[in-house]
C-alpha positions as CSV (number, residue, x, y, z in Angstrom):
1,M,-58.8,-17.0,-46.2
2,R,-57.7,-14.8,-43.3
3,T,-60.2,-16.6,-41.0
4,I,-58.7,-20.0,-42.0
5,I,-55.2,-18.8,-41.3
6,K,-56.2,-17.3,-37.9
7,T,-57.9,-20.6,-37.0
8,I,-54.9,-22.6,-37.9
9,I,-52.6,-20.3,-36.0
10,L,-54.8,-20.2,-32.9
11,T,-55.2,-23.9,-33.0
12,F,-51.5,-24.9,-33.5
13,I,-49.7,-22.3,-31.3
14,P,-51.1,-23.7,-28.0
15,I,-50.3,-27.2,-29.2
16,V,-46.7,-26.3,-30.1
17,M,-46.3,-24.5,-26.8
18,L,-47.6,-27.4,-24.7
19,S,-45.4,-29.8,-26.6
20,Q,-42.3,-27.9,-25.7
21,K,-40.8,-29.0,-22.4
22,K,-40.4,-26.2,-19.9
23,R,-36.7,-25.7,-19.3
24,E,-35.8,-25.5,-15.6
25,I,-32.8,-23.6,-14.6
26,P,-30.7,-25.8,-12.3
27,K,-30.0,-24.5,-8.8
28,S,-26.6,-23.1,-8.0
29,N,-23.9,-24.9,-6.0
30,V,-24.5,-22.7,-3.0
31,D,-25.6,-24.3,0.2
32,Y,-26.0,-21.8,3.0
33,N,-27.5,-24.4,5.5
34,S,-24.4,-26.6,5.1
35,F,-22.2,-23.5,5.6
36,L,-24.1,-22.8,8.9
37,E,-23.7,-26.4,10.0
38,M,-20.0,-26.4,9.3
39,S,-19.6,-23.1,11.1
40,E,-21.4,-24.6,14.1
41,E,-19.1,-27.7,14.0
42,I,-16.0,-25.5,13.9
43,L,-17.1,-23.1,16.7
44,E,-15.5,-24.9,19.7
45,Y,-12.6,-26.3,17.6
46,R,-11.6,-22.8,16.4
47,K,-11.6,-21.4,20.0
48,E,-8.7,-23.8,20.8
49,R,-6.8,-22.6,17.7
50,L,-6.8,-18.9,18.6
51,I,-3.2,-18.1,19.7
52,P,-1.5,-15.0,21.1
53,L,1.3,-13.2,19.3
54,D,4.1,-14.9,21.2
55,T,2.9,-18.4,20.2
56,F,2.2,-17.2,16.7
57,L,5.8,-16.0,16.4
58,K,7.1,-19.2,17.8
59,Y,5.1,-21.3,15.3
60,M,6.3,-19.0,12.5
61,S,9.9,-19.9,13.2
62,D,9.1,-23.6,12.4
63,E,10.2,-24.3,8.8
64,N,7.3,-26.8,8.5
65,T,4.7,-24.1,9.2
66,I,3.0,-22.0,6.5
67,L,2.1,-18.4,7.2
68,L,-0.9,-17.7,5.0
69,D,-2.1,-14.3,3.8
70,T,-5.5,-14.5,2.0
71,R,-6.1,-10.8,1.5
72,S,-6.2,-9.3,-2.0
73,A,-3.2,-9.6,-4.2
74,E,-2.9,-5.8,-4.1
75,A,-2.9,-5.7,-0.3
76,Y,-0.4,-8.5,-0.1
77,K,2.0,-7.0,-2.6
78,G,1.9,-3.7,-0.7
79,K,2.6,-5.0,2.8
80,H,2.4,-8.4,4.5
81,L,4.1,-10.3,7.3
82,K,7.5,-11.4,6.2
83,G,7.5,-14.9,4.8
84,A,3.8,-15.1,4.2
85,L,2.4,-17.2,1.3
86,H,-0.3,-15.6,-0.6
87,I,-3.5,-17.3,-1.8
88,N,-6.3,-14.9,-2.5
89,F,-9.4,-16.1,-0.5
90,S,-11.5,-15.8,-3.6
91,D,-9.2,-18.3,-5.3
92,F,-9.7,-21.1,-2.7
93,T,-10.4,-24.4,-4.4
94,K,-9.3,-27.9,-3.6
95,E,-6.8,-27.8,-6.4
96,K,-5.4,-24.3,-5.7
97,L,-4.9,-25.1,-2.0
98,A,-3.2,-28.5,-2.7
99,E,-0.9,-26.7,-5.2
100,H,0.5,-24.5,-2.4
101,I,-0.1,-26.6,0.7
102,S,1.1,-30.2,-0.1
103,S,-0.1,-31.8,3.1
104,K,-3.3,-31.3,5.0
105,E,-1.3,-32.0,8.1
106,T,0.8,-28.8,7.6
107,R,0.5,-26.3,10.3
108,I,-1.0,-23.1,8.8
109,L,-1.0,-19.7,10.5
110,I,-3.5,-17.1,9.5
111,Y,-3.9,-13.4,10.1
112,C,-5.8,-10.6,8.6
113,N,-6.2,-6.8,8.6
114,N,-8.0,-7.0,11.9
115,N,-4.9,-8.2,13.6
116,I,-2.7,-5.2,12.7
117,D,-3.4,-1.9,14.3
118,G,-2.1,1.6,13.3
119,D,-1.8,1.1,9.6
120,L,-5.1,2.1,8.0
121,I,-3.6,2.1,4.5
122,H,-2.3,-1.5,4.4
123,F,-4.3,-3.1,7.1
124,A,-7.7,-1.3,7.1
125,S,-9.9,-3.1,9.6
126,K,-13.1,-4.7,8.6
127,K,-16.2,-4.9,10.7
128,A,-15.3,-7.5,13.4
129,P,-17.8,-10.2,12.4
130,L,-16.7,-9.9,8.8
131,A,-12.9,-10.2,9.4
132,L,-11.2,-12.3,6.8
133,N,-9.9,-14.8,9.4
134,I,-13.3,-16.2,10.0
135,P,-14.2,-17.4,6.4
136,T,-10.5,-18.3,5.9
137,F,-10.6,-20.6,8.9
138,I,-13.9,-22.1,7.9
139,N,-12.8,-22.7,4.3
140,L,-9.5,-24.3,5.2
141,Y,-11.3,-26.6,7.7
142,G,-13.9,-27.4,5.1
143,Y,-11.2,-28.4,2.6
144,G,-9.7,-30.7,5.2
145,Y,-6.9,-28.5,6.5
146,K,-7.5,-28.8,10.2
147,N,-4.0,-27.8,11.6
148,V,-4.9,-24.1,11.4
149,Y,-4.0,-21.5,14.0
150,E,-5.3,-18.0,14.0
151,L,-3.6,-14.9,15.5
152,S,-5.9,-13.7,18.3
153,S,-3.8,-10.6,19.2
154,L,-4.3,-7.1,17.9
155,V,-0.7,-6.0,17.3
156,H,0.4,-2.4,16.5
157,S,2.1,-2.1,13.1
158,K,5.2,-0.6,14.8
159,D,5.7,-3.6,17.1
160,K,9.3,-4.6,16.6
161,R,8.4,-8.3,16.9
162,L,6.6,-8.1,13.5
163,Q,8.6,-8.0,10.3
164,F,6.9,-6.8,7.1
165,E,7.8,-7.0,3.5
166,G,6.2,-5.7,0.3
167,T,6.4,-2.8,-2.1
168,Y,5.5,-0.2,0.6
169,V,8.1,-1.5,3.1
170,K,11.2,0.6,3.5
């Protein structure tokens, strides 16, 4: 009897296994090659959009310009440039950007920790090639926001031309 049961099991298990379709796990929605292509496309364009502090401040005074801070919510709440809109970089989606920036023609100014010197607590610099301005610019461009300007200056946190606000600002 055991032999019959063994034979049945050894005969039918491979048949059952072969009859089951192998389930393939779909690939993620990550496309590094397209990211590299977009980065290459933006390279020359971005160079024309790097602006010094004086121009940045002039653009900030325009009511139709958005000053965008994409650092973490904690960093933003602690200290940011006065008047900056906060959208955490990790929250960038087509919908989230459209919710806060109604027109893709709107002029957007960006800055990051690597633009502010002398405040290691609120603006701790990242390794230069990893500065938040770079992925922020690429993502805004990729979502169709092409009127983006990036602060090119390194400005001391005590520079009187900068005004800050947040929970750590006196």
